[in-house]
KEKE-3310 file (N, C-alpha, C; in steps of 0.2 Angstrom, whole numbers, plus 5000, padded with zeros to 4 digits):
npx = (5007:5005:5011:5002:4990:4976:4960:4943:4933:4923:4919:4928:4943:4940:4944:4956:4950:4952:4946:4944:4955:4961:4956:4955:4968:4965:4963:4972:4983:4990:4996:5002:5019:5026:5023:5021:5036:5043:5058:5064:5063:5072:5085:5090:5087:5094:5098:5103:5113:5120:5135:5130:5120:5120:5125:5111:5102:5108:5111:5097:5087:5080:5070:5066:5051:5046:5037:5028:5028:5037:5049:5067:5065:5059:5051:5052:5040:5034:5030:5023:5009:5007:5007:4995:4987:4987:4981:4969:4965:4962:4953:4941:4934:4933:4918:4901:4894:4884:4886:4902:4914:4910:4914:4927:4931:4930:4935:4950:4953:4952:4961:4971:4972:4978:4979:4974:4982:4993:5007:5017:5037:5048:5066:5073:5085:5088:5101:5116:5130:5130:5133:5128:5120:5129:5135:5121:5114:5124:5133:5148:5160:5156:5148:5135:5131:5116:5111:5097:5086:5069:5059:5059:5053:5036:5032:5029:5019:5005:4993:4996:4997:5002:4992:4980:4981:4990:5002:5017:5028:5033:5038:5046:5040:5042:5042:5031:5018:5015:5015:5002:4993:4990:4985:4972:4966:4965:4956:4944:4940:4935:4924:4914:4914:4906:4889:4890:4897:4906:4909:4917:4926:4934:4938:4948:4955:4962:4969:4979:4987:4992:5001:5009:5020:5029:5030:5040:5051:5057:5073:5077:5079:5090:5091:5083:5071:5062:5054:5047:5031:5019:5002:4993:4979:4966:4966:4978:4984:5000:5008:5016:5034:5043:5059:5071:5075:5084:5081:5068:5055:5051:5040:5038:5037:5045:5048:5049:5041:5028:5032:5035:5047:5057:5071:5081:5080:5095:5108:5120:5132:5140:5154:5155:5165:5179:5192:5195:5190:5192:5199:5183:5177:5181:5180:5164:5161:5163:5155:5142:5144:5142:5132:5121:5122:5125:5137:5134:5138:5153:5160:5170:5167:5173:5176:5183:5189:5186:5188)
npy = (4994:5009:5024:5034:5035:5037:5040:5032:5039:5051:5060:5071:5065:5062:5073:5066:5055:5058:5052:5041:5034:5032:5024:5015:5009:5007:4997:4991:4986:4996:5002:4993:4991:4988:4987:5002:5006:4997:4994:4989:5000:5003:5005:5008:5020:5027:5036:5042:5052:5066:5075:5088:5090:5084:5096:5105:5098:5100:5111:5117:5110:5102:5089:5082:5078:5068:5068:5053:5050:5058:5050:5041:5031:5026:5015:5008:5013:5008:4997:4993:4998:4991:4976:4977:4978:4969:4960:4964:4963:4947:4944:4946:4937:4932:4936:4933:4945:4955:4968:4966:4964:4978:4986:4982:4989:5001:5006:5001:5009:5022:5023:5026:5038:5054:5054:5073:5077:5068:5059:5060:5055:5050:5043:5028:5019:5001:5000:5002:5007:5001:4999:4996:5009:5018:5020:5022:5031:5041:5054:5054:5047:5058:5056:5052:5043:5049:5045:5040:5043:5032:5031:5042:5051:5047:5058:5065:5055:5043:5046:5059:5066:5075:5094:5085:5079:5064:5055:5043:5031:5019:5004:4994:4985:4968:4956:4946:4938:4947:4958:4956:4953:4964:4972:4965:4967:4982:4983:4975:4983:4995:4990:4985:4995:5008:5007:5017:5011:5019:5027:5020:5012:5026:5026:5015:5014:5026:5022:5010:5019:5026:5013:5010:5017:5010:4993:4987:4978:4963:4957:4973:4971:4971:4980:4985:4996:5006:5021:5038:5042:5050:5061:5073:5083:5085:5104:5106:5118:5119:5121:5113:5114:5116:5109:5105:5092:5081:5087:5087:5098:5093:5090:5094:5092:5100:5092:5100:5112:5105:5098:5109:5118:5108:5099:5087:5071:5065:5053:5049:5047:5042:5045:5043:5031:5038:5048:5057:5057:5055:5071:5074:5067:5076:5091:5085:5088:5098:5104:5098:5104:5116:5117:5113:5101:5089:5080:5069:5053:5053:5043:5036:5030:5010:5005:5003:5017:5018:5026)
npz = (4998:4994:5005:4999:4994:4982:4990:4985:4991:4998:5007:5016:5030:5044:5057:5071:5086:5100:5113:5109:5104:5114:5123:5113:5115:5131:5129:5124:5131:5135:5144:5153:5159:5151:5139:5138:5140:5134:5142:5157:5174:5177:5165:5154:5139:5120:5107:5094:5087:5078:5079:5081:5081:5096:5098:5095:5104:5116:5120:5117:5126:5123:5112:5096:5087:5074:5059:5055:5040:5035:5036:5038:5030:5018:5016:5030:5034:5024:5025:5038:5033:5020:5029:5032:5024:5016:5028:5033:5017:5021:5031:5029:5026:5037:5045:5048:5045:5033:5033:5040:5023:5021:5027:5029:5020:5020:5028:5025:5012:5021:5028:5016:5013:5021:5037:5046:5058:5058:5065:5076:5076:5090:5085:5100:5108:5113:5115:5117:5108:5094:5079:5069:5067:5073:5060:5052:5056:5060:5055:5046:5056:5066:5077:5090:5104:5115:5134:5140:5154:5152:5165:5166:5158:5159:5162:5152:5146:5142:5157:5159:5145:5134:5133:5130:5119:5114:5121:5121:5128:5118:5112:5099:5090:5079:5076:5065:5070:5081:5075:5068:5075:5082:5073:5069:5083:5080:5072:5075:5085:5078:5072:5083:5092:5084:5077:5066:5050:5046:5055:5066:5055:5053:5068:5069:5059:5064:5072:5070:5062:5071:5075:5068:5066:5074:5069:5060:5049:5053:5049:5054:5069:5075:5080:5090:5093:5103:5104:5107:5105:5098:5093:5088:5094:5086:5086:5092:5102:5102:5089:5070:5071:5059:5047:5034:5027:5020:5003:5008:5013:5031:5045:5060:5077:5095:5110:5119:5118:5119:5130:5140:5151:5154:5159:5154:5153:5153:5155:5151:5138:5122:5114:5095:5085:5078:5073:5080:5093:5106:5110:5108:5118:5130:5126:5124:5136:5145:5135:5142:5158:5153:5151:5159:5166:5176:5184:5172:5163:5152:5138:5127:5112:5111:5099:5082:5073:5057:5042)
capx = (5001:5007:5010:4998:4988:4970:4956:4941:4929:4919:4922:4939:4942:4937:4950:4957:4947:4957:4949:4944:4959:4964:4948:4958:4975:4965:4957:4977:4984:4996:4999:5006:5028:5033:5021:5025:5043:5048:5060:5061:5061:5081:5086:5092:5087:5098:5097:5110:5113:5128:5138:5125:5112:5121:5122:5104:5096:5110:5108:5090:5086:5074:5069:5060:5047:5048:5032:5027:5028:5044:5054:5070:5067:5049:5050:5049:5036:5028:5030:5015:5007:5008:5003:4986:4983:4987:4978:4963:4960:4964:4951:4935:4927:4933:4912:4896:4889:4884:4891:4909:4915:4907:4917:4932:4933:4930:4944:4955:4952:4953:4971:4972:4969:4984:4978:4973:4988:4998:5005:5025:5041:5058:5067:5078:5087:5089:5108:5123:5139:5128:5138:5122:5118:5133:5136:5117:5110:5129:5138:5156:5164:5155:5143:5136:5124:5113:5111:5093:5082:5065:5054:5056:5045:5032:5028:5019:5016:5002:4990:5002:5001:5001:4988:4975:4983:4992:5010:5016:5033:5033:5043:5044:5038:5047:5038:5028:5011:5013:5012:4993:4987:4990:4981:4963:4961:4960:4951:4937:4937:4933:4918:4912:4913:4901:4887:4891:4904:4911:4914:4920:4930:4939:4942:4951:4963:4965:4973:4982:4990:4993:5005:5010:5028:5029:5032:5049:5055:5060:5080:5079:5078:5093:5090:5082:5070:5059:5047:5040:5023:5013:4996:4987:4972:4961:4966:4983:4988:5007:5011:5022:5037:5047:5063:5072:5079:5083:5076:5058:5050:5050:5036:5039:5033:5046:5044:5052:5035:5024:5029:5035:5056:5062:5080:5079:5083:5102:5112:5127:5137:5144:5158:5157:5171:5181:5202:5196:5185:5197:5200:5179:5175:5185:5175:5159:5162:5165:5148:5137:5142:5140:5120:5118:5119:5129:5135:5134:5144:5154:5167:5173:5165:5181:5173:5189:5186:5185:5187)
capy = (5002:5016:5028:5038:5033:5041:5038:5036:5041:5059:5064:5071:5058:5070:5074:5058:5056:5055:5049:5032:5032:5032:5016:5009:5009:5005:4987:4978:4988:5002:5009:4992:4994:4981:4991:5011:5008:4990:4988:4989:5007:5007:5001:5018:5021:5027:5044:5043:5059:5069:5080:5097:5085:5085:5104:5107:5095:5101:5121:5118:5106:5097:5085:5081:5069:5071:5069:5047:5048:5056:5045:5043:5024:5027:5005:5008:5017:5006:4990:4992:4998:4983:4974:4981:4980:4963:4957:4968:4958:4940:4946:4950:4929:4931:4938:4934:4949:4958:4976:4966:4964:4985:4991:4982:4994:5008:5004:5003:5018:5030:5022:5029:5046:5054:5059:5076:5076:5066:5054:5064:5049:5053:5038:5028:5013:4999:4995:5011:5012:4998:4999:4998:5015:5023:5019:5024:5039:5050:5058:5048:5050:5063:5053:5052:5042:5049:5037:5044:5035:5031:5029:5049:5052:5049:5069:5070:5050:5041:5049:5065:5066:5087:5098:5085:5073:5055:5053:5035:5027:5010:4997:4993:4976:4968:4952:4948:4938:4949:4968:4954:4951:4972:4973:4961:4971:4989:4979:4971:4986:5000:4988:4985:5004:5012:5005:5018:5008:5025:5033:5013:5013:5028:5025:5008:5017:5030:5014:5007:5025:5027:5008:5009:5019:5004:4989:4983:4973:4957:4961:4975:4966:4970:4989:4986:5003:5011:5026:5042:5045:5060:5058:5077:5082:5094:5113:5106:5127:5120:5121:5108:5115:5114:5105:5104:5085:5076:5087:5089:5100:5088:5094:5092:5094:5102:5088:5106:5115:5103:5097:5115:5119:5103:5094:5081:5065:5061:5052:5050:5052:5039:5050:5036:5027:5045:5050:5066:5055:5058:5078:5076:5065:5081:5097:5083:5085:5105:5106:5097:5110:5123:5120:5114:5095:5088:5070:5064:5052:5053:5037:5036:5019:5006:5003:5005:5021:5016:5032)
capz = (4999:4996:5010:4999:4988:4980:4991:4984:4999:4994:5012:5020:5033:5049:5065:5075:5090:5104:5116:5106:5102:5119:5125:5110:5120:5135:5127:5124:5141:5130:5153:5155:5158:5147:5131:5137:5138:5132:5146:5165:5173:5179:5158:5150:5133:5120:5104:5091:5083:5076:5088:5080:5083:5099:5101:5098:5111:5124:5120:5117:5130:5118:5107:5090:5086:5067:5054:5054:5034:5031:5038:5035:5025:5017:5017:5033:5035:5020:5029:5043:5030:5017:5032:5040:5017:5017:5033:5031:5014:5019:5035:5022:5027:5047:5048:5042:5043:5028:5035:5036:5021:5016:5034:5026:5014:5020:5034:5017:5009:5026:5028:5009:5018:5028:5046:5047:5063:5058:5070:5078:5084:5090:5091:5102:5106:5120:5116:5117:5105:5092:5074:5061:5070:5070:5052:5048:5058:5062:5053:5046:5060:5069:5080:5097:5105:5118:5136:5143:5159:5150:5163:5167:5151:5161:5167:5144:5145:5145:5157:5157:5139:5135:5129:5129:5112:5117:5120:5124:5126:5116:5109:5092:5084:5073:5078:5059:5073:5086:5073:5065:5081:5083:5070:5070:5086:5080:5066:5075:5090:5075:5069:5085:5096:5081:5072:5063:5048:5044:5058:5066:5049:5055:5072:5069:5055:5069:5080:5065:5062:5080:5080:5061:5066:5079:5064:5059:5045:5057:5046:5059:5075:5083:5084:5096:5096:5104:5101:5109:5099:5098:5091:5093:5096:5083:5088:5097:5103:5101:5081:5070:5067:5050:5045:5027:5024:5013:5000:5008:5021:5036:5049:5068:5087:5100:5117:5124:5116:5120:5138:5143:5150:5160:5160:5148:5159:5152:5160:5151:5130:5120:5109:5093:5083:5076:5075:5083:5099:5114:5112:5109:5125:5135:5122:5127:5144:5145:5133:5145:5163:5154:5151:5167:5164:5180:5185:5165:5160:5143:5136:5124:5109:5108:5092:5080:5068:5049:5039)
cpx = (5004:5003:5006:4993:4981:4963:4952:4932:4929:4923:4927:4941:4942:4946:4951:4953:4949:4955:4944:4948:4963:4961:4952:4963:4975:4965:4964:4983:4991:4997:5003:5013:5032:5028:5022:5031:5047:5057:5059:5064:5069:5084:5088:5089:5091:5096:5104:5109:5119:5131:5134:5121:5115:5124:5116:5099:5100:5106:5102:5086:5078:5075:5063:5058:5045:5041:5034:5032:5034:5050:5061:5073:5058:5047:5047:5041:5027:5026:5024:5012:5005:5005:4996:4984:4980:4981:4970:4959:4959:4958:4942:4930:4927:4924:4908:4893:4892:4887:4900:4914:4915:4917:4927:4935:4932:4935:4950:4956:4952:4961:4974:4975:4972:4980:4980:4983:4992:4999:5014:5029:5048:5059:5070:5081:5087:5097:5114:5131:5135:5129:5133:5121:5120:5133:5127:5112:5117:5132:5143:5161:5163:5150:5144:5132:5123:5110:5105:5089:5074:5060:5054:5053:5039:5026:5026:5020:5012:4996:4989:5000:4999:4994:4981:4975:4986:4997:5012:5024:5035:5035:5040:5044:5041:5043:5032:5018:5010:5011:5002:4988:4983:4983:4972:4961:4959:4956:4942:4933:4935:4925:4912:4908:4910:4897:4886:4896:4909:4914:4920:4926:4937:4943:4945:4956:4966:4970:4974:4985:4995:5000:5009:5019:5030:5033:5037:5046:5059:5070:5081:5077:5082:5097:5088:5077:5063:5059:5045:5033:5020:5007:4994:4982:4970:4966:4972:4987:4996:5002:5013:5025:5040:5054:5066:5078:5079:5078:5069:5058:5046:5045:5036:5039:5040:5042:5046:5045:5029:5025:5032:5046:5059:5069:5076:5084:5091:5106:5121:5130:5142:5147:5160:5164:5172:5189:5201:5190:5189:5196:5189:5174:5176:5178:5165:5154:5160:5156:5144:5138:5140:5131:5120:5116:5126:5133:5133:5139:5147:5161:5168:5170:5170:5179:5181:5183:5191:5184:5182)
cpy = (5005:5023:5034:5041:5038:5036:5036:5039:5048:5063:5066:5069:5066:5068:5067:5061:5052:5050:5040:5031:5030:5025:5014:5004:5006:5000:4983:4983:4993:5005:5003:4995:4991:4988:4999:5010:5004:4990:4992:4995:5010:5005:5009:5017:5025:5033:5043:5047:5059:5073:5088:5097:5085:5093:5105:5104:5098:5110:5123:5120:5103:5093:5085:5075:5072:5070:5059:5045:5053:5055:5042:5036:5026:5021:5003:5007:5013:4998:4987:4993:4992:4978:4973:4977:4973:4956:4962:4962:4953:4939:4947:4939:4929:4932:4936:4940:4953:4965:4972:4968:4973:4989:4988:4985:5002:5009:5006:5007:5024:5027:5024:5034:5048:5056:5066:5081:5079:5063:5055:5059:5053:5044:5035:5021:5008:4997:5002:5003:5000:5000:5000:5006:5019:5025:5022:5032:5046:5049:5052:5052:5055:5061:5052:5049:5043:5047:5041:5037:5037:5033:5042:5056:5050:5053:5068:5061:5048:5045:5058:5065:5073:5091:5091:5078:5069:5055:5046:5033:5020:5007:4996:4983:4973:4962:4953:4944:4942:4957:4967:4955:4958:4976:4971:4964:4977:4988:4978:4978:4994:4998:4987:4992:5008:5005:5010:5016:5014:5025:5024:5016:5017:5029:5020:5010:5024:5025:5014:5008:5025:5018:5009:5011:5016:4998:4992:4979:4967:4959:4966:4978:4969:4979:4992:4992:5002:5017:5031:5043:5046:5060:5067:5078:5087:5100:5112:5114:5127:5117:5117:5112:5114:5114:5104:5100:5083:5079:5091:5094:5096:5092:5088:5095:5094:5098:5097:5112:5110:5100:5106:5115:5113:5101:5090:5075:5059:5062:5048:5050:5047:5043:5045:5040:5036:5044:5057:5061:5057:5064:5078:5073:5071:5088:5094:5087:5093:5109:5106:5100:5113:5125:5117:5105:5090:5081:5067:5062:5052:5051:5040:5031:5016:5004:5006:5010:5015:5020:5029)
cpz = (4999:5001:5009:4994:4988:4982:4986:4987:4996:5001:5015:5026:5037:5053:5067:5081:5096:5110:5117:5106:5110:5123:5121:5114:5124:5135:5123:5127:5139:5142:5153:5155:5155:5140:5131:5137:5136:5137:5152:5166:5173:5171:5155:5140:5128:5109:5098:5090:5081:5082:5083:5081:5092:5103:5103:5102:5116:5124:5121:5122:5128:5114:5102:5089:5076:5062:5051:5042:5030:5034:5034:5029:5027:5016:5023:5036:5028:5025:5033:5038:5023:5022:5034:5028:5016:5019:5032:5021:5016:5026:5031:5022:5034:5051:5046:5042:5036:5030:5036:5031:5018:5021:5033:5025:5015:5023:5027:5015:5013:5027:5025:5008:5023:5032:5044:5049:5061:5063:5069:5079:5085:5095:5098:5102:5112:5120:5113:5110:5097:5081:5067:5063:5068:5058:5049:5050:5063:5056:5052:5052:5068:5075:5090:5100:5115:5122:5140:5147:5154:5154:5165:5161:5154:5166:5158:5144:5147:5147:5157:5150:5137:5126:5121:5120:5116:5116:5123:5122:5127:5111:5105:5089:5078:5071:5071:5066:5078:5082:5070:5073:5087:5082:5069:5076:5086:5075:5068:5082:5084:5073:5076:5091:5090:5076:5066:5058:5045:5051:5062:5062:5051:5060:5071:5065:5058:5072:5076:5062:5066:5080:5071:5060:5072:5077:5061:5054:5052:5055:5052:5065:5078:5084:5088:5098:5102:5103:5105:5103:5103:5094:5094:5090:5090:5088:5093:5098:5102:5093:5078:5071:5060:5048:5039:5029:5018:5005:5001:5018:5027:5044:5057:5071:5092:5106:5122:5123:5120:5129:5143:5149:5156:5156:5157:5153:5153:5155:5157:5142:5131:5117:5106:5091:5078:5079:5081:5093:5107:5113:5109:5115:5129:5129:5126:5133:5143:5141:5141:5153:5159:5149:5155:5168:5169:5182:5178:5162:5153:5143:5130:5120:5108:5105:5086:5072:5061:5043:5031)
residu = (UNK:UNK:UNK:UNK:UNK:UNK:UNK:UNK:UNK:UNK:UNK:UNK:UNK:UNK:UNK:UNK:UNK:UNK:UNK:UNK:UNK:UNK:UNK:UNK:UNK:UNK:UNK:UNK:UNK:UNK:UNK:UNK:UNK:UNK:UNK:UNK:UNK:UNK:UNK:UNK:UNK:UNK:UNK:UNK:UNK:UNK:UNK:UNK:UNK:UNK:UNK:UNK:UNK:UNK:UNK:UNK:UNK:UNK:UNK:UNK:UNK:UNK:UNK:UNK:UNK:UNK:UNK:UNK:UNK:UNK:UNK:UNK:UNK:UNK:UNK:UNK:UNK:UNK:UNK:UNK:UNK:UNK:UNK:UNK:UNK:UNK:UNK:UNK:UNK:UNK:UNK:UNK:UNK:UNK:UNK:UNK:UNK:UNK:UNK:UNK:UNK:UNK:UNK:UNK:UNK:UNK:UNK:UNK:UNK:UNK:UNK:UNK:UNK:UNK:UNK:UNK:UNK:UNK:UNK:UNK:UNK:UNK:UNK:UNK:UNK:UNK:UNK:UNK:UNK:UNK:UNK:UNK:UNK:UNK:UNK:UNK:UNK:UNK:UNK:UNK:UNK:UNK:UNK:UNK:UNK:UNK:UNK:UNK:UNK:UNK:UNK:UNK:UNK:UNK:UNK:UNK:UNK:UNK:UNK:UNK:UNK:UNK:UNK:UNK:UNK:UNK:UNK:UNK:UNK:UNK:UNK:UNK:UNK:UNK:UNK:UNK:UNK:UNK:UNK:UNK:UNK:UNK:UNK:UNK:UNK:UNK:UNK:UNK:UNK:UNK:UNK:UNK:UNK:UNK:UNK:UNK:UNK:UNK:UNK:UNK:UNK:UNK:UNK:UNK:UNK:UNK:UNK:UNK:UNK:UNK:UNK:UNK:UNK:UNK:UNK:UNK:UNK:UNK:UNK:UNK:UNK:UNK:UNK:UNK:UNK:UNK:UNK:UNK:UNK:UNK:UNK:UNK:UNK:UNK:UNK:UNK:UNK:UNK:UNK:UNK:UNK:UNK:UNK:UNK:UNK:UNK:UNK:UNK:UNK:UNK:UNK:UNK:UNK:UNK:UNK:UNK:UNK:UNK:UNK:UNK:UNK:UNK:UNK:UNK:UNK:UNK:UNK:UNK:UNK:UNK:UNK:UNK:UNK:UNK:UNK:UNK:UNK:UNK:UNK:UNK:UNK:UNK:UNK:UNK:UNK:UNK:UNK:UNK:UNK:UNK:UNK:UNK:UNK:UNK:UNK:UNK:UNK:UNK:UNK:UNK:UNK:UNK:UNK:UNK:UNK:UNK:UNK)
# end
């Protein structure tokens, strides 16, 4: 399924119903610790960036949540939509109700209409010093891994989601059976939650759209990601900002603008493979002190540098 196919529906897609989406997330156990964090509260997460990104994060006390449809890898997003499309087609004989195939067709069409508010994500890994991340997400010899305490994001996740939107710190699902089980639950939820099939299809589509950024191909399981995911409400008082990347204008939300001026839960930084790693360790320590991050451990990656 394309990320932007033409829909045959005449009515525009309604705004995301945050209350309904929240009901669905409660149904699948989204408040359980292993769903929200994907790691124990004492385990860290790691955000990979280059030195320029680290400077922006520390100087602004901020992280950015980028629109999921403007992902670094379009195939990553297409993976989730492809799983949903195949499953919807295969489920057409699962229910004898004459409304069932009509509902599934409406759901497929709704998924073809990008939600007006979008879904925004910030990515983390459960592993430090991961070679694939040094290669893929940081400039050559210019990378860092920022260690954060995930439990300290609870001031903006779950019931504390900002501005009546919906934010979760969620693990990524690589197992195909798990992805299909989540989608099946969303599809059944939409069908049973509203007599109006159009409304039910929209609710199911909203739920699926929220989960799509958590679905990845099993080949990327080594990355073991978690993602901070935000679904803004209609008329959110905080508006998205924009940056230029890969020849596109990419919408993003500032975590600082959403949650207030809080110090980020940074507990350590690993300076990546580089011919300058020793001096970079020293300069990162100076920068941390300058921006009020005391007691943060800075160390160099032991991975050999290859230009």
